[in-house]
C-alpha positions in Angstrom: 153.2 114.4 101.6 153.0 117.6 99.6 152.4 115.7 96.3 149.6 113.7 98.1 147.9 116.9 99.2 148.1 118.4 95.7 146.6 115.2 94.3 143.8 115.4 96.9 143.0 119.0 96.1 142.9 118.1 92.4 140.5 115.2 93.1 138.3 117.4 95.3 137.9 120.0 92.6 136.3 117.4 90.3 133.8 116.3 93.0 131.9 119.6 92.4 128.4 118.8 91.3 128.5 121.5 88.6 131.3 119.6 86.9 129.3 116.3 86.6 128.7 114.8 83.2 125.3 115.6 81.7 125.0 111.9 80.5 124.2 109.4 83.3 123.2 106.4 81.3 125.0 103.0 81.4 124.9 102.8 77.6 126.1 105.4 75.1 123.2 107.7 74.2 122.4 109.6 71.0 122.8 112.9 72.8 126.2 111.8 74.0 127.2 111.0 70.4 125.9 114.2 69.0 127.3 116.7 71.5 130.2 114.8 73.1 131.7 112.9 70.2 130.6 115.0 67.2 129.7 118.7 67.7 132.2 119.4 70.5 135.2 117.8 68.8 134.2 119.2 65.5 134.6 122.8 66.8 137.9 122.0 68.4 139.5 119.9 65.7 138.4 122.4 63.0 140.5 125.0 64.8 143.5 122.8 65.6 143.7 121.5 62.1 143.6 125.0 60.6 146.3 126.2 62.9 148.5 123.1 62.2 147.9 123.4 58.4 148.1 127.1 57.9 150.3 128.8 60.5 153.3 128.7 58.1 151.0 130.1 55.4 150.3 133.0 57.7 154.0 133.4 58.6 154.8 133.7 54.9 152.8 137.0 54.9 155.8 138.5 56.7 158.3 139.0 53.9 161.3 139.7 56.1 160.6 136.4 57.9 160.3 134.6 54.6 163.7 136.0 53.6 165.2 134.2 56.6 164.6 130.9 54.7 166.0 128.7 57.4 163.6 129.9 60.0 160.4 128.5 58.5 162.2 125.1 58.1 163.8 125.1 61.5 160.7 126.3 63.5 158.6 123.1 63.0 161.7 121.0 63.4 162.9 122.4 66.7 159.3 122.6 68.0 159.2 118.8 67.8 161.4 118.5 71.0 159.1 120.4 73.4 156.0 118.9 71.7 157.3 115.4 72.1 158.3 115.9 75.7 154.9 117.5 76.5 153.0 114.6 75.0 155.0 112.2 77.1 154.4 114.2 80.3 150.7 114.7 79.6 150.1 111.1 78.7 151.7 110.0 82.0 149.6 112.6 83.9 146.4 111.3 82.3 147.4 107.7 83.1 147.9 108.5 86.8 144.9 110.7 87.2 141.9 109.3 89.1 139.0 111.7 89.7 135.2 111.5 90.0 135.1 112.8 86.4 137.5 110.2 85.1 141.1 110.4 84.1 140.9 112.0 80.6 137.8 114.2 80.7 139.2 116.8 83.2 142.0 117.6 80.8 139.4 118.4 78.1 138.0 121.1 80.3 141.5 122.3 81.3 142.3 122.6 77.6 139.4 125.0 76.8 141.0 128.3 77.9 144.5 127.1 76.8 143.3 126.6 73.2 141.4 129.9 73.2 144.4 132.0 74.3 147.2 130.2 72.5 145.1 129.9 69.2 144.7 133.7 69.2 148.3 134.6 70.1 149.8 132.5 67.3 148.1 134.9 64.8 148.4 138.1 66.8 152.0 139.1 66.2 153.0 142.6 67.4 154.6 145.0 64.9 158.0 145.0 66.5 161.5 144.3 65.1 162.2 141.1 63.1 164.0 139.4 66.0 161.1 140.1 68.5 158.5 138.8 66.0 160.5 135.6 65.3 160.8 135.0 69.1 157.0 135.6 69.4 156.3 133.1 66.7 158.4 130.4 68.4 156.9 131.0 71.8 153.3 131.3 70.9 153.3 128.4 68.4 154.8 126.2 71.1 152.2 127.4 73.6 149.6 126.0 71.2 151.5 123.0 69.7 153.5 121.8 72.8 151.0 122.6 75.6 147.4 123.4 74.7 147.0 120.9 71.8 148.6 117.9 73.6 146.4 118.5 76.7 143.3 118.3 74.5 144.5 115.7 72.1 145.7 113.1 74.6 142.4 113.2 76.5 140.2 113.5 73.5 141.6 110.5 71.6 141.3 108.3 74.7 137.5 108.8 75.0 136.5 106.0 72.7 138.6 103.5 74.6 137.3 104.7 77.9 133.7 105.1 77.0 132.4 101.5 76.8 133.4 97.9 76.4 130.4 97.1 74.2 132.0 96.4 70.8 129.1 97.5 68.8 128.7 100.8 70.7 132.5 101.3 70.6 132.5 100.8 66.8 129.7 103.3 66.3 131.5 105.8 68.6 134.7 105.2 66.6 132.9 106.3 63.4 131.1 109.2 65.0 134.2 110.5 66.9 136.3 110.4 63.8 133.9 112.4 61.7 135.2 115.7 63.3 138.8 114.8 62.6 137.8 114.0 59.0 135.8 117.2 58.7 138.5 119.3 60.3 141.2 118.1 57.9 138.9 117.7 54.9 136.0 120.0 54.9 137.4 122.9 57.0 141.1 122.8 56.3 141.0 121.8 52.6 137.7 123.1 51.4 136.5 126.0 53.5 139.9 127.5 54.3 141.0 127.8 50.7 137.8 129.9 50.1 138.6 132.0 53.2 142.2 132.3 51.9 140.8 133.7 48.6 139.3 136.6 50.7 142.4 137.0 52.8 144.7 137.1 49.8 142.5 139.6 48.0 143.7 142.3 50.6 145.7 145.1 49.1 148.6 144.7 51.5 150.2 142.2 53.8 149.1 144.3 56.8 145.4 143.9 55.9 146.0 140.2 55.1 147.4 139.7 58.6 144.4 141.5 60.2 142.0 139.3 58.3 143.9 136.2 59.5 143.5 137.5 63.1 139.7 137.9 62.7 139.3 134.4 61.2 141.5 132.7 63.8 139.9 134.5 66.7 136.6 133.1 65.6 138.0 129.6 65.3 139.6 129.9 68.8 136.3 130.9 70.4 134.5 128.0 68.7 137.2 125.6 70.0 136.6 126.9 73.6 132.9 126.1 73.2 133.7 122.7 71.7 135.8 121.7 74.7 132.9 122.6 77.1 130.5 120.5 75.0 132.8 117.5 74.8 133.5 117.6 78.5 129.9 117.7 79.7 128.5 115.2 77.2 131.0 112.4 77.6 131.5 109.7 80.3 134.3 107.3 81.1 132.4 104.1 81.9 135.6 101.9 81.8 137.4 104.2 84.3 134.3 104.1 86.5 134.8 100.3 86.8 137.9 100.9 88.8 136.7 104.0 90.6 138.1 104.2 94.2 135.8 106.0 96.5 137.8 106.8 99.7 141.0 108.7 100.2 142.5 105.7 101.9 141.8 103.5 99.0 143.2 106.1 96.6 146.5 106.2 98.5 146.7 102.4 98.7 146.1 102.1 94.9 148.7 104.8 94.2 151.3 103.0 96.4 150.6 99.3 95.7 148.1 98.7 92.9 149.2 101.0 90.1 152.1 99.9 88.0 154.8 102.5 87.3 155.0 104.3 84.1 158.0 102.3 83.1 156.2 99.1 83.8 153.2 100.1 81.8 155.5 101.1 78.9 157.4 97.8 79.0 154.1 95.9 79.2 152.7 97.7 76.2 155.9 97.5 74.2 156.0 93.7 74.8 153.0 93.2 72.6 153.2 93.1 68.8 149.7 94.4 68.3 150.6 97.6 70.1 153.6 98.1 67.8 151.4 97.6 64.7 149.0 100.3 65.9 151.9 102.7 66.5 153.5 102.0 63.1 150.2 102.4 61.4 149.5 105.8 62.8 153.1 107.0 62.2 153.0 106.2 58.4 149.3 107.1 58.1 149.8 110.5 59.7 152.8 111.3 57.5 150.6 110.8 54.5 148.0 113.0 56.1 150.5 115.8 56.7 152.0 115.6 53.2 148.6 115.9 51.6 147.2 118.3 54.2 146.1 121.9 53.7 149.6 123.5 53.6 151.2 121.1 51.1 147.8 120.8 49.2 147.7 124.6 48.8 151.2 124.7 47.5 150.5 121.8 45.1 147.5 123.6 43.6 149.5 126.8 43.2 152.3 124.9 41.4 150.1 122.9 39.1 146.7 124.7 38.8 147.3 128.5 38.9 144.4 128.8 36.5 142.1 125.9 35.5 139.5 126.0 32.7 136.9 123.3 33.1 133.2 123.0 32.2 133.2 126.6 31.0 134.6 127.9 34.4 137.9 129.4 35.3 139.2 128.3 38.7 142.1 129.9 40.7 144.5 127.7 42.6 142.6 128.2 45.8 139.3 127.3 44.1 141.0 124.3 42.5 142.1 123.1 45.9 138.5 123.4 47.2 137.1 121.5 44.3 139.7 118.7 44.6 139.1 118.5 48.3 135.4 118.4 47.8 135.6 115.6 45.3 137.8 113.5 47.6 135.6 114.5 50.6 132.4 113.1 49.1 133.3 109.4 49.3 135.0 110.1 52.7 131.8 111.6 54.0 129.6 109.0 52.5 131.9 106.3 54.0 130.6 106.9 57.5 127.3 105.3 56.4 128.6 102.0 55.2 132.0 101.4 56.8 130.8 100.0 60.1 128.4 97.4 58.5 131.3 96.4 56.2 133.7 96.2 59.1 131.2 94.0 61.0 131.0 91.6 58.1 134.5 91.5 56.8 136.5 92.6 59.8 138.1 95.9 60.7 141.6 94.8 59.8 140.5 93.7 56.3 138.8 97.0 55.6 142.0 98.8 56.6 144.0 96.7 54.2 141.4 97.4 51.4 141.8 101.1 52.1 145.6 100.9 51.6 145.2 99.1 48.3 142.7 101.7 47.0 145.0 104.5 48.2 147.9 103.2 46.2 145.7 102.9 43.1 144.5 106.5 43.5 148.0 107.8 44.0 149.2 106.1 40.8 146.3 107.6 38.8 147.2 111.1 40.0 150.9 110.6 39.2 150.1 109.6 35.6 149.2 113.3 34.9 149.4 115.5 38.0 148.9 118.7 35.9 145.6 117.3 34.3 142.7 118.5 36.5 140.3 115.8 35.3 142.8 113.0 36.0 143.4 114.5 39.4 139.7 114.5 40.1 139.5 110.8 39.3 142.5 110.0 41.4 141.4 112.1 44.4 138.0 110.4 44.3 139.8 107.0 44.8 142.0 108.5 47.5 139.0 109.9 49.3 137.4 106.4 49.3 140.6 104.8 50.5 140.7 107.1 53.5 137.4 105.8 54.9 138.7 102.8 56.9 141.6 104.5 58.5 139.6 107.6 59.3 136.6 105.9 60.9 137.5 102.4 62.3 141.2 102.4 63.3 140.4 104.0 66.6 138.1 101.0 67.4 141.0 98.7 66.7 143.1 100.9 69.0 140.5 100.4 71.8 140.5 96.6 71.1 144.2 96.5 71.6 143.9 98.4 74.9 141.4 95.7 76.1 143.7 93.0 74.8 146.6 94.5 76.8 144.4 94.8 79.9 143.5 91.1 79.6 147.2 90.2 79.1 148.8 92.4 81.7 146.1 92.7 84.3 146.1 96.5 84.1 145.3 99.2 81.6 147.9 101.2 79.7 145.7 103.9 78.1 147.7 106.8 79.3 151.1 105.7 78.3 149.8 104.3 75.0 148.2 107.7 74.1 151.4 109.4 75.3 153.4 107.4 72.7 150.7 107.8 70.1 150.7 111.5 70.4 154.4 111.8 70.6 154.8 109.8 67.4 152.2 112.0 65.7 153.8 115.1 67.0 157.3 114.1 65.8 155.9 113.0 62.4 154.0 116.3 62.0 157.0 118.5 62.8 159.4 116.4 60.7 157.0 116.2 57.7 156.6 120.0 57.5 160.3 120.6 58.0 161.4 118.0 55.5 158.9 119.3 52.9 160.0 122.9 53.4 163.7 121.9 53.1 163.3 120.2 49.8 160.7 122.7 48.4 162.8 125.8 49.3 166.1 124.2 48.1 167.4 125.4 44.7 168.6 121.8 44.1 165.2 120.4 43.5 162.3 121.2 41.2 159.4 122.8 43.0 156.8 120.9 41.0 158.7 117.6 41.3 159.1 118.0 45.1 155.5 118.8 45.8 154.2 116.1 43.5 156.3 113.5 45.3 155.2 114.5 48.8 151.6 115.1 47.9 151.1 112.0 45.8 154.0 109.7 45.7 154.8 109.2 49.4 151.6 107.3 50.2 152.4 104.6 47.6 155.4 103.5 49.6 153.8 104.2 53.1 150.7 102.2 52.4 152.6 99.4 50.7 154.4 98.9 54.0 151.2 99.1 56.0 149.6 96.3 53.9 152.4 94.0 55.2 152.4 95.3 58.8 148.6 95.4 59.4 148.2 91.8 58.0 149.5 90.6 61.4 147.0 92.6 63.4 144.7 89.8 64.6 143.3 91.3 67.8 139.7 90.9 66.7 139.9 87.1 66.9 139.9 86.8 70.7 138.6 90.2 71.8 135.3 88.9 73.2 137.0 86.1 75.2 139.5 88.7 76.5 136.8 91.0 77.6 135.1 88.2 79.5 138.4 87.5 81.2 138.5 91.1 82.4 134.9 90.9 83.6 135.6 87.7 85.6 138.6 89.4 87.3 136.4 92.2 88.4 133.7 89.9 89.6 131.2 91.3 87.0 130.3 87.8 85.7 
């Protein structure tokens, strides 16, 4: 009874007219794409990618913390536990939520103040004793990584799947909605932040450096707050609206008789090979992203390119990182213009496979001479090109698999699928950083050899495995027939 009342109150809140979506069209509009799927997420993901990539760089400005070598290795490792649990719980909550505003969108708005507060606290560490500061780091980082970020991420990454069944519109949304993720990791984290780091590191003392970090991250946190507001008001869950239950009686009936349990949904999803292929893809793909992300990327450049002389210019390590990231980012940015026409012609799966092949070629080129800046430029260009399919169209395949499962099972498993998806990514992110720090800080291994393996070599093996696995992802063949089956069940045709 109490839980029912709480659910009713939660649903009533979202009936407030002021919380309605600012897009009321049956089809996805240009304004929706610009504000809801590009600008809003860009502001949020720029902040979350910078925090995820550079919080350890910030922590390394505290020399007494760095001297506790095990701490910086254990922190991301132990944080995996609350992060994984949080992603599971939030995914289940989203899956069970039914409001006038949808099941995912409400959590985007809820995440706005959470990201603002936690994002600032991670970088505002009080000048207390070592023990107190280390506790502060653990608590505030987990407020961000285990609560605020999962609340936003789970809902955000479901929006393409819930926005429309139109395959062409879904494909375009997949491209547009992934531009912010690409820009957050590529443009902001790997190009802009190294330039900002140059300013931060030019400070005369660690105290001033920490103050500059606080200014920068406060700005990012405020922008993320604004981004959540934009994304919430300029998106719409058209697929959720198909199953919208209007009356309280119908809601209670659906909750007691019509909605499969979380365990049933998980069993249903896990019974399908396509679902497993998607999960495996994101696991290996995200590991590669983490190992070549801003944190490891910055260390790689400081190991191999402390000072680079090229075209009559002298580049510092941070500037070298910006140039390499820019070179790899050009084909990645240009790819948004041609990837969807190519996917329409050759198939989304085939473009993913092509990207894996090009990635392996780019990694091999880089490994031939990782200390040669010109060779690295060539290899990074190939790797940037190889990232286009995974960055822009994989989410459309994820949405296709969700429709395939709905046709097969008779109900949607968006929430539990995103719960598993985010849990896998969370575990991968934590383990990746912890594993890298363990080997990099160990006296048993060469610093240069370690960073070269993780930054360049890992993706050769990972993408080789993906070529085999993704070859079996044939969901595109019958997706239109499966969508027609869903429509017939609902009496739409």
